[in-house]
C-alpha positions in Angstrom: 39.7 -57.0 71.5 37.8 -60.4 72.1 40.9 -62.3 72.9 42.1 -59.7 75.5 38.8 -59.8 77.3 39.0 -63.6 77.5 42.7 -63.5 78.6 41.5 -61.0 81.5 39.7 -63.9 83.1 42.7 -66.0 82.7 45.0 -63.4 84.0 43.6 -63.5 87.5 42.8 -66.7 89.2 41.3 -64.5 92.1 38.5 -63.5 89.6 36.9 -66.7 90.6 36.2 -66.0 94.1 37.5 -67.0 97.4 37.1 -65.4 100.9 38.7 -61.9 101.6 39.3 -60.4 105.0 38.0 -56.9 105.0 39.4 -54.5 107.6 37.3 -51.7 108.8 36.9 -49.1 106.0 38.4 -46.2 107.8 41.5 -48.3 108.8 42.1 -49.3 105.0 45.6 -50.5 104.5 46.6 -50.1 108.0 49.0 -52.4 109.8 47.8 -53.5 113.4 50.2 -52.5 115.8 51.9 -55.1 118.0 50.7 -54.5 121.4 52.4 -56.9 123.7 54.8 -59.8 123.5 52.1 -62.4 123.3 51.2 -60.9 119.8 54.7 -60.7 118.7 55.6 -63.2 116.2 58.3 -65.7 117.2 61.7 -65.6 115.7 61.1 -68.8 113.8 58.0 -67.6 112.3 59.8 -64.2 111.4 62.1 -65.8 109.2 61.7 -65.4 105.4 60.7 -61.7 105.7 58.4 -61.8 108.7 56.2 -64.6 107.4 54.0 -66.1 110.0 52.5 -69.3 108.2 53.4 -72.6 109.6 53.4 -75.5 107.1 50.8 -78.1 107.4 48.5 -75.5 109.4 47.2 -73.3 106.7 43.7 -72.1 106.8 41.4 -72.7 103.9 41.8 -69.1 103.1 45.5 -69.1 103.1 45.3 -72.2 100.8 43.0 -70.5 98.5 45.2 -67.4 98.2 48.3 -69.6 97.6 46.6 -71.8 95.0 45.4 -68.7 93.1 48.8 -67.1 93.3 50.5 -70.2 92.0 48.1 -70.3 89.0 48.9 -66.7 88.3 52.7 -66.9 88.6 52.5 -69.9 85.8 50.9 -67.3 83.5 53.5 -64.4 83.9 55.7 -65.4 81.0 52.4 -65.0 78.7 50.9 -62.2 80.2 53.7 -59.9 81.0 56.4 -57.9 79.0 58.3 -57.5 82.4 57.8 -57.8 86.0 59.9 -57.2 89.1 58.7 -58.4 92.5 60.4 -56.7 95.5 59.6 -58.0 99.2 59.1 -55.2 101.8 60.2 -55.9 105.4 57.5 -53.3 106.4 54.3 -52.3 104.4 54.1 -49.2 102.4 50.9 -47.5 102.1 51.8 -45.5 98.9 54.0 -45.6 96.0 54.9 -43.1 93.5 57.2 -42.5 90.5 59.6 -39.6 90.7 61.8 -38.3 87.8 63.6 -40.4 85.3 67.4 -40.2 85.9 68.8 -41.6 82.6 68.1 -43.7 79.7 70.4 -46.5 78.5 70.1 -49.2 75.6 67.9 -51.8 77.4 66.6 -50.0 80.6 65.8 -46.6 82.2 66.8 -45.4 85.8 64.2 -43.6 87.6 63.4 -42.5 91.2 60.6 -44.3 93.1 59.0 -43.1 96.4 57.6 -45.4 98.9 57.5 -45.9 102.7 58.2 -48.1 105.7 55.2 -48.4 108.1 56.6 -50.0 111.2 55.4 -51.3 114.4 57.4 -48.7 116.6 60.5 -50.8 117.0 62.1 -48.5 114.4 61.1 -45.2 112.9 58.6 -45.0 110.2 60.5 -43.6 107.0 60.0 -42.3 103.7 62.2 -44.3 101.2 63.6 -42.7 97.9 64.7 -45.6 95.8 66.4 -46.0 92.4 64.5 -48.3 90.1 65.9 -49.8 86.7 62.9 -50.1 84.3 63.6 -52.6 81.7 62.4 -51.4 78.3 59.7 -53.2 76.2 60.4 -56.4 74.5 63.8 -56.8 76.3 63.1 -59.2 79.2 63.2 -62.9 78.4 59.9 -64.5 79.2 61.5 -67.4 81.4 63.4 -64.8 83.4 60.5 -62.5 84.6 58.7 -65.4 86.5 61.9 -66.6 88.1 61.7 -64.6 91.3 61.6 -65.3 95.1 58.8 -63.8 96.8 60.8 -63.3 100.0 63.7 -61.5 98.3 64.4 -58.0 97.3 64.5 -57.2 93.5 67.8 -56.3 92.0 65.9 -53.6 90.0 65.0 -51.6 93.2 67.7 -50.0 95.4 67.2 -47.9 98.3 68.9 -44.4 97.6 67.9 -42.4 100.6 65.9 -42.7 103.9 63.9 -39.8 105.5 62.8 -40.4 109.0 59.1 -39.4 108.9 57.2 -37.9 111.8 54.6 -40.6 111.8 53.2 -43.3 109.4 53.4 -42.1 105.7 49.7 -42.7 104.5 49.9 -40.8 101.4 52.7 -39.6 99.0 52.2 -37.3 96.0 54.7 -35.6 93.9 54.5 -32.1 92.4 54.1 -32.4 88.6 56.0 -29.2 87.9 59.1 -30.8 89.7 58.8 -34.4 91.0 61.7 -33.8 93.3 59.2 -32.0 95.6 56.7 -34.3 97.2 53.9 -34.0 99.8 53.1 -36.5 102.5 50.1 -37.2 105.0 50.4 -38.8 108.1 48.1 -39.1 111.2 48.0 -35.3 111.9 46.3 -32.2 110.6 49.3 -31.1 108.6 50.6 -31.7 105.1 54.4 -32.1 104.9 56.5 -30.9 101.9 59.8 -32.4 101.1 62.6 -31.6 98.8 63.8 -35.1 98.7 67.1 -34.5 96.9 68.4 -32.1 99.6 67.0 -33.9 102.6 69.8 -35.7 104.4 70.0 -39.5 104.3 69.2 -40.9 107.6 69.8 -44.1 109.4 66.5 -45.3 110.9 67.4 -46.6 114.3 65.1 -46.5 117.5 65.2 -43.0 119.1 66.5 -41.4 116.1 65.4 -37.8 115.6 62.8 -37.2 112.8 63.8 -35.4 109.5 62.7 -31.8 109.3 60.1 -31.1 106.5 61.0 -28.4 104.0 57.5 -26.9 104.5 54.3 -27.5 106.7 51.0 -26.8 105.4 48.5 -26.0 108.2 44.8 -25.3 108.1 42.8 -28.7 108.9 41.2 -28.9 112.4 41.5 -32.7 112.7 43.8 -35.4 111.3 44.1 -35.5 107.5 45.3 -39.1 106.5 44.6 -39.9 102.9 43.1 -37.2 100.8 46.0 -35.6 99.1 46.6 -34.1 95.6 49.1 -31.9 93.7 48.0 -29.6 90.9 49.2 -30.4 87.3 49.1 -26.9 86.1 50.3 -24.6 89.2 52.2 -25.5 92.5 48.9 -25.8 94.5 48.3 -28.6 97.1 44.8 -30.0 98.1 44.0 -32.0 101.0 40.9 -33.4 102.9 40.5 -34.8 106.4 38.4 -35.8 109.4 37.3 -32.3 109.9 35.1 -32.8 106.9 36.9 -30.0 105.2 38.9 -29.7 101.8 42.0 -27.3 102.1 43.8 -25.6 99.2 47.4 -24.2 99.4 49.7 -22.3 97.1 53.4 -23.1 97.6 54.3 -20.9 94.6 56.1 -18.2 96.9 58.0 -20.9 98.7 59.7 -22.4 95.6 62.7 -20.9 93.9 62.7 -20.2 90.2 65.0 -23.2 89.9 62.2 -25.2 91.0 60.8 -25.7 87.6 64.0 -27.3 86.4 64.0 -30.9 87.4 67.8 -31.1 87.0 68.8 -28.2 89.1 71.1 -28.5 92.0 70.7 -27.2 95.4 67.4 -26.8 97.5 64.4 -25.7 95.5 62.4 -24.7 98.6 63.3 -20.9 99.8 64.9 -20.6 103.1 62.9 -18.1 105.2 65.0 -15.4 107.2 68.7 -14.8 107.4 70.8 -16.6 109.9 67.6 -17.4 112.0 66.6 -20.6 113.9 66.5 -23.3 111.1 65.4 -26.0 113.5 61.8 -25.3 112.9 60.1 -25.8 109.6 58.3 -23.0 107.9 54.6 -23.2 107.9 52.0 -22.1 105.1 48.5 -21.3 105.8 45.6 -22.1 103.5 44.4 -20.5 100.4 41.0 -21.7 101.0 39.0 -24.0 103.3 36.0 -25.4 101.7 32.9 -27.1 103.5 30.3 -29.3 102.1 31.0 -32.9 103.3 29.1 -34.3 106.3 31.9 -37.0 107.1 35.6 -37.6 106.6 37.0 -36.6 103.1 38.8 -39.6 101.8 40.4 -38.2 98.6 40.6 -35.2 96.5 41.8 -34.3 92.9 42.5 -31.4 90.9 41.0 -30.6 87.4 43.7 -31.2 84.6 43.1 -27.9 83.1 42.6 -25.5 86.0 44.1 -25.1 89.3 40.8 -23.4 90.6 38.8 -26.5 90.1 38.8 -29.7 92.0 36.6 -32.4 93.4 36.5 -34.5 96.5 34.9 -37.8 97.9 34.1 -39.0 101.4 32.6 -41.3 103.9 29.3 -39.4 103.4 29.0 -41.2 99.9 29.2 -37.8 98.2 31.3 -36.5 95.2 31.6 -32.7 95.4 32.9 -30.3 92.6 34.5 -27.1 93.7 35.6 -23.9 92.1 37.9 -21.6 94.1 36.7 -18.6 92.2 33.0 -18.8 93.4 33.7 -19.2 96.9 34.0 -22.0 99.5 30.6 -23.8 98.8 30.3 -26.7 96.6 29.4 -26.0 92.9 27.8 -29.4 92.6 27.2 -32.0 95.2 26.4 -35.5 94.1 24.5 -37.3 96.8 24.6 -41.0 96.9 27.4 -41.1 94.3 27.9 -44.7 95.8 26.2 -47.1 97.9 28.9 -46.9 100.6 31.8 -44.7 101.5 33.9 -43.2 98.7 37.6 -43.9 99.1 39.2 -42.6 95.8 38.7 -40.3 93.0 40.5 -39.4 89.9 40.0 -36.5 87.1 40.7 -37.6 83.5 43.9 -35.8 82.2 42.9 -36.1 78.6 39.0 -35.3 79.0 38.3 -32.8 81.8 34.6 -34.0 81.8 35.3 -37.5 83.1 35.7 -38.3 86.8 36.4 -41.7 88.3 35.2 -42.8 91.8 35.9 -46.0 93.9 33.9 -47.0 96.8 33.6 -49.6 99.6 30.5 -51.0 97.7 33.2 -52.7 95.5 32.5 -50.7 92.4 34.0 -48.1 90.1 31.8 -45.4 88.6 32.5 -43.1 85.8 30.7 -39.7 86.0 30.5 -36.9 83.4 30.7 -33.5 85.0 28.1 -32.2 82.6 25.4 -34.7 83.8 26.2 -35.6 87.3 22.8 -36.0 89.0 19.2 -36.8 88.3 16.7 -35.8 91.0 19.5 -35.1 93.4 21.0 -38.6 93.1 24.3 -39.6 91.2 23.9 -40.7 87.5 27.0 -42.3 86.4 27.9 -43.0 82.8 28.8 -46.6 83.7 29.3 -48.6 86.8 32.3 -51.2 86.7 31.9 -54.2 88.6 35.0 -56.5 88.7 36.2 -56.4 92.5 34.9 -58.5 95.3 35.9 -56.0 98.1 36.3 -52.3 98.7 38.1 -50.3 96.0 41.0 -48.3 97.3 42.7 -46.4 94.3 41.7 -45.4 90.8 43.7 -43.8 88.3 43.5 -42.9 84.6 46.1 -44.3 82.3 48.5 -41.5 81.0 48.9 -43.3 77.6 45.3 -43.8 76.6 42.2 -41.6 77.4 39.7 -44.3 77.8 41.9 -46.7 80.0 42.2 -46.7 83.7 43.2 -48.9 86.8 41.6 -49.8 90.0 43.0 -51.5 93.0 41.0 -53.1 96.0 41.1 -55.1 99.1 40.5 -58.2 97.1 44.1 -58.2 95.9 43.3 -57.4 92.5 44.4 -54.5 90.2 42.0 -54.3 87.3 42.8 -52.4 84.0 39.7 -51.3 82.3 38.9 -49.6 79.0 35.7 -47.8 78.8 35.6 -47.9 75.1 35.3 -51.6 75.3 32.0 -51.5 77.4 29.8 -51.3 74.1 32.0 -53.8 72.2 31.5 -56.6 74.6 31.4 -60.0 72.8 29.6 -63.2 73.7 33.1 -64.9 74.1 33.9 -62.6 76.8 30.5 -62.8 78.6 32.1 -64.0 81.7 34.4 -61.1 82.0 32.9 -57.8 83.3 32.4 -55.1 80.7 35.3 -53.1 79.9 37.8 -55.4 82.0 40.7 -56.3 79.7 43.3 -57.2 82.3 43.7 -58.1 85.9 47.0 -58.1 87.7 46.8 -60.8 90.5 50.4 -60.8 91.8 49.5 -59.5 95.1 48.2 -61.7 97.9 46.6 -59.1 99.9 44.8 -55.8 99.6 46.5 -53.6 96.9 46.7 -50.2 98.8 48.1 -48.0 96.0 49.6 -48.0 92.3 50.9 -45.5 89.9 51.1 -45.5 86.2 54.5 -44.3 84.9 54.3 -41.3 82.7 57.7 -41.6 81.5 57.7 -45.3 80.6 54.3 -46.1 78.7 52.1 -48.9 80.3 54.4 -49.4 83.1 52.9 -49.6 86.7 54.2 -49.7 90.3 51.7 -51.3 92.8 52.1 -51.9 96.4 50.2 -54.5 98.9 49.9 -54.7 102.6 50.4 -58.3 103.3 49.6 -58.3 107.0 46.4 -60.2 106.6 47.6 -63.1 104.7 51.3 -63.4 105.8 51.4 -61.6 109.1 53.5 -58.8 108.0 55.4 -56.9 105.5 54.3 -56.0 102.0 55.1 -56.5 98.3 56.0 -53.9 95.7 55.7 -55.0 92.1 56.8 -53.1 88.9 55.1 -54.5 85.7 54.0 -54.0 82.2 51.4 -56.2 80.5 52.4 -57.6 77.0 51.6 -55.1 74.4 49.6 -57.8 72.5 46.8 -57.2 75.0 46.4 -53.5 74.7 47.4 -52.9 71.0 44.6 -52.6 68.2 43.4 -56.2 67.3 44.1 -55.6 63.6 47.8 -54.6 64.5 48.4 -57.6 66.7 46.9 -60.1 64.2 49.1 -58.6 61.4 52.2 -59.1 63.6 51.2 -62.7 64.5 50.7 -63.5 60.8 54.1 -62.1 60.0 55.7 -64.3 62.7 53.7 -67.3 61.5 55.0 -66.8 58.1 58.5 -66.5 59.3 58.2 -69.7 61.4 56.8 -71.5 58.4 59.7 -70.3 56.1 62.4 -71.5 58.6 60.6 -74.8 59.1 60.7 -75.4 55.5 64.4 -75.0 54.8 66.5 -78.0 54.6 
């Protein structure tokens, strides 16, 4: 829709440029550790959520970020149906929706998974929160923009804390039962948690770490980011610094009650009878796949088969695998991008379409039926709308042609590849296919997740250490439906509203 594409430019003041501080690619989203007292912020600077800015001493970059953010916030009542802003004392490198708990007249209650990546003064934690998601066309426009950036949102309440052994780099939920989640940390193992039966812990210095319900072994070096759960069977996929992709099945370790998201009690089978339960049971790999020449940064399952999956890495390659044909690549796309690949996602509506995001600031769309030409990747289209490395891509569960991408430039872009060929002259300044930019974050957007239970609702999280000196920002938001609905439908509604206003105005 022409007006929507024009609105995309207005939606993001950051689209017009500005200096971006880009950390080293392999440390993306990482919070620098405080190494000594000289680097520790003073108590006065830590007030207001650990922010380190001092009035009157802002750099040009800080001023630019603040000005663009102020411009965005003024547009919130126009661009959004609902938005909640939640200040995080510690940054979270991942955020995921859990199961929906209940529905009410004006809002739904749902689990939300995030983490606390600390500096070592308190333990790193995995946080299970309850989130109240306001239903469409309920929130008043003047209310959604009246939030304090340094405050916690009343819509997000911490429900349980798990003391995690190491930083939580990635969280993924099991689609068959989202009470089961997998986490990556700075180790070779994948940790599996039954979050409902894990005890609630108090995160204080010296506290023992929580015990995972399962430990998946098989990597020979740290596996930090690449993690996926299969949509069709209880399989787990991971990639790591050992350049390998590892596949596990946890089918034999989940009780039959595990398929029922409302079941009570643990859904992870307890091994042995009366034995030592202080150690977590471990599960070896179903297969180990070699084909990358550098760190594997992300993995994704085919939406239709647990045996087919893909991976991307710092070798600039996209690889497709089929567990039924062995442990070698089925297809290897050399130079899928012009730099390291950070992320990949497989379209749940069309298993021919695969998205990749890279440190070359672009998102590429590939068709698995025509991946290469002369050994070089041939994408259907390259989406150019970010000014820094792309960290996360994900298809929208509500429309097959729509997807999101987040990057180190602080933007979360929403694209529709169906609109690429319909680009109009009026939207010539907007990148093809881009119809919305969420610019509510002031630093790199390290993760986001579409809500499958609440259409067009997204949770996103930024690591704010570069711009504010610490902490992070979690936002839950839904763009106005006037932006994504069909143009003729929107115009008909506006015409009806105009007629109503005119009728009311003409009455004495």
